[in-house]
C-alpha positions as CSV (number, residue, x, y, z in Angstrom):
1,X,-13.7,12.2,19.8
2,X,-11.0,12.6,22.3
3,X,-13.2,14.3,24.8
4,X,-15.1,10.9,25.3
5,X,-12.1,8.6,24.8
6,X,-9.2,7.6,26.9
7,X,-5.8,8.0,25.0
8,X,-2.5,6.0,25.0
9,X,0.0,7.2,23.0
10,X,2.9,4.7,21.7
11,X,5.2,5.5,18.9
12,X,3.0,8.4,17.2
13,X,-0.2,6.5,17.5
14,X,-3.1,7.1,19.6
15,X,-5.2,4.0,20.8
16,X,-8.8,5.3,21.9
17,X,-10.4,3.1,24.6
18,X,-14.4,2.7,24.4
19,X,-15.7,4.1,28.1
20,X,-19.1,4.9,29.7
21,X,-20.0,7.8,27.6
22,X,-20.5,5.7,24.3
23,X,-24.3,6.1,24.8
24,X,-24.1,9.8,24.7
25,X,-21.8,9.7,21.5
26,X,-24.4,7.4,19.8
27,X,-27.2,9.8,20.7
28,X,-25.1,12.5,19.2
29,X,-24.5,10.5,16.1
30,X,-28.2,10.0,15.4
31,X,-28.5,13.7,16.1
32,X,-26.1,14.5,12.9
33,X,-27.5,12.0,10.9
34,X,-31.1,13.5,11.2
35,X,-30.1,16.8,9.6
36,X,-32.0,17.5,6.4
37,X,-30.3,16.6,3.1
38,X,-31.9,19.9,1.8
39,X,-29.3,22.0,3.6
40,X,-26.9,20.9,0.9
41,X,-27.5,22.2,-2.8
42,X,-27.8,19.5,-5.5
43,X,-26.0,19.8,-8.8
44,X,-24.1,17.8,-11.6
45,X,-20.9,18.6,-13.2
46,X,-19.7,17.7,-16.4
47,X,-16.0,17.1,-16.8
48,X,-13.7,17.4,-20.0
49,X,-14.0,14.0,-20.7
50,X,-18.1,14.5,-20.6
51,X,-18.2,12.3,-17.5
52,X,-21.1,13.4,-15.5
53,X,-20.8,13.3,-11.5
54,X,-23.6,14.4,-9.2
55,X,-22.7,16.2,-6.0
56,X,-24.1,18.0,-2.8
57,X,-22.7,21.6,-2.1
58,X,-22.9,23.1,1.7
59,X,-22.3,26.9,1.6
60,X,-21.5,28.6,4.8
61,X,-25.1,30.4,5.8
62,X,-23.4,33.6,6.8
63,X,-20.1,34.6,4.8
64,X,-18.6,38.0,4.9
65,X,-18.2,39.5,2.0
66,X,-14.2,39.6,1.5
67,X,-13.5,36.5,3.5
68,X,-12.5,33.4,1.8
69,X,-13.6,30.2,3.4
70,X,-12.0,26.7,3.6
71,X,-13.6,23.8,1.5
72,X,-14.0,20.2,3.0
73,X,-14.6,17.5,0.8
74,X,-15.9,14.4,2.2
75,X,-15.8,11.0,0.1
76,X,-18.4,8.2,0.6
77,X,-17.8,4.6,1.2
78,X,-18.9,1.6,-1.4
79,X,-22.3,1.5,0.1
80,X,-23.2,5.0,-1.3
81,X,-22.5,4.2,-5.2
82,X,-25.3,5.5,-7.1
83,X,-26.8,8.0,-9.0
84,X,-29.4,9.4,-6.5
85,X,-27.3,12.4,-5.2
86,X,-28.8,11.5,-1.7
87,X,-27.1,8.2,-0.5
88,X,-23.4,9.7,-0.2
89,X,-25.0,12.1,2.7
90,X,-23.8,10.3,5.8
91,X,-22.3,11.0,9.0
92,X,-19.3,12.6,8.2
93,X,-20.7,14.7,5.1
94,X,-23.2,16.1,8.2
95,X,-20.9,16.2,10.7
96,X,-19.0,19.2,8.9
97,X,-22.3,21.1,8.2
98,X,-23.6,20.7,11.6
99,X,-24.4,24.0,13.4
100,X,-21.6,23.6,16.2
101,X,-19.0,22.6,13.9
102,X,-20.1,25.6,11.1
103,X,-20.1,28.1,14.2
104,X,-16.7,27.9,15.1
105,X,-15.2,26.5,11.6
106,X,-17.5,27.8,8.8
107,X,-16.6,26.2,5.7
108,X,-17.9,24.8,2.1
109,X,-18.6,21.1,2.4
110,X,-18.6,19.3,-1.1
111,X,-20.0,15.7,-1.1
112,X,-19.4,14.1,-4.6
113,X,-21.3,10.9,-5.3
114,X,-19.3,8.2,-7.3
115,X,-21.4,6.0,-9.9
116,X,-18.6,3.5,-9.9
117,X,-15.8,2.6,-7.2
118,X,-13.5,5.7,-6.9
119,X,-10.6,3.4,-5.7
120,X,-9.5,-0.3,-6.1
121,X,-7.7,-2.6,-4.1
122,X,-4.7,-5.0,-5.1
123,X,-1.9,-6.9,-3.2
124,X,1.3,-5.5,-2.9
125,X,3.4,-8.4,-3.2
126,X,6.6,-6.6,-2.1
127,X,5.0,-5.7,1.2
128,X,2.4,-8.3,1.2
129,X,-0.3,-6.0,2.0
130,X,-3.3,-4.9,0.3
131,X,-3.1,-1.4,-1.4
132,X,-5.3,0.9,-3.6
133,X,-5.2,2.5,-6.8
134,X,-7.7,5.3,-8.0
135,X,-10.0,5.2,-10.7
136,X,-10.3,7.8,-13.4
137,X,-13.8,9.2,-12.2
138,X,-11.6,10.9,-9.5
139,X,-9.9,13.0,-12.2
140,X,-13.6,14.5,-12.6
141,X,-13.7,15.3,-8.8
142,X,-10.5,17.5,-9.2
143,X,-11.8,19.3,-12.2
144,X,-14.8,20.0,-10.2
145,X,-12.8,21.2,-7.2
146,X,-10.7,23.3,-9.7
147,X,-14.1,24.7,-11.1
148,X,-15.5,25.8,-7.6
149,X,-12.7,27.4,-6.5
150,X,-13.4,29.8,-9.6
151,X,-16.8,30.1,-8.8
152,X,-16.8,30.6,-5.0
153,X,-15.1,32.4,-2.4
154,X,-12.6,29.3,-1.6
155,X,-9.4,29.6,0.1
156,X,-7.2,27.7,-1.9
157,X,-4.6,27.2,0.7
158,X,-7.5,25.6,3.0
159,X,-8.7,22.6,1.1
160,X,-9.2,19.7,3.1
161,X,-10.5,15.9,1.9
162,X,-11.8,13.4,4.1
163,X,-13.3,9.8,3.5
164,X,-14.7,6.5,5.1
165,X,-13.6,3.0,4.0
166,X,-13.7,3.3,-0.1
167,X,-13.7,7.1,0.4
168,X,-10.5,6.8,2.7
169,X,-8.6,4.8,0.2
170,X,-9.5,7.8,-2.2
171,X,-8.3,10.5,0.3
172,X,-4.9,9.2,0.2
173,X,-4.9,8.5,-3.5
174,X,-6.1,12.2,-4.2
175,X,-3.3,13.5,-1.6
176,X,-0.9,11.6,-3.9
177,X,-2.2,12.6,-7.2
178,X,-3.0,16.3,-6.2
179,X,-0.6,17.4,-3.3
180,X,-0.9,21.0,-4.7
181,X,-4.6,21.1,-4.2
182,X,-5.0,19.6,-0.6
183,X,-3.7,21.2,2.5
184,X,-4.5,17.9,4.7
185,X,-6.9,14.9,4.7
186,X,-8.4,12.3,7.1
187,X,-8.7,8.9,6.2
188,X,-10.9,6.6,8.5
189,X,-10.7,2.7,7.9
190,X,-9.4,3.0,4.5
191,X,-6.4,1.0,2.2
192,X,-3.6,3.3,1.4
193,X,-1.3,3.3,-1.3
194,X,2.4,3.6,-1.5
195,X,3.4,4.7,-5.0
196,X,4.1,8.5,-3.5
197,X,5.1,7.9,0.3
198,X,7.5,10.5,0.1
199,X,5.0,13.0,-1.0
200,X,2.5,11.9,1.3
201,X,5.1,12.5,4.2
202,X,4.9,16.0,3.6
203,X,1.1,16.5,3.9
204,X,-0.8,16.2,7.3
205,X,-2.7,13.1,7.4
206,X,-4.9,11.6,10.3
207,X,-5.4,8.0,9.9
208,X,-8.1,6.5,12.1
209,X,-8.6,2.9,11.9
210,X,-10.3,0.0,14.1
211,X,-8.0,-2.8,15.2
212,X,-10.6,-5.4,14.5
213,X,-11.6,-4.1,11.1
214,X,-12.2,-7.1,8.8
215,X,-13.5,-5.7,5.6
216,X,-10.5,-2.9,5.4
217,X,-7.6,-4.6,7.6
218,X,-5.4,-2.3,9.5
219,X,-2.1,-3.6,8.2
220,X,-1.8,-1.5,5.5
221,X,-2.2,1.8,7.4
């Protein structure tokens, strides 16, 4: 993204301005979205509470026998809530499995699908800002990740979580609830929570948010 957008750094923030390469970027996005869903394996995980969660999993195609690989978990937005185990495979899920990325950064990629919202929003009356709280279904994803760590050659020190919109909110909730599990996170256009800001301050987090966002206003981020 930094290669096609100019930067103006202020107070720890980086502001990106649109430029003449926007069309090239759109073409690259369409190329990523066109990747087949079939490059992900399809499965269902049953949690200890007997709650089933559908998910897709991508495994690095050329794995070295003794080399552990990172795991990237990508949470979807509210528009992909469901049970079809298909609609959660959007731009960000496919970005991490694209050939260019996997050639340089091979990793497992996990794309769970929530049957309900993964995070809810409410008004923080002290700060007068929206904040988020996770739903119990997030615990099932934590159990799934712990299970995959036992069955796959995953580097436990390199587990990353990424999300957009509702999924971005769930990224922050995940980092807050299981700081032991994740090495870093990327939150794109989400609503954070403020229950564990001290703990969150110790985890590398990249917050990406549009200043004109009217669905999830940038103020909370």
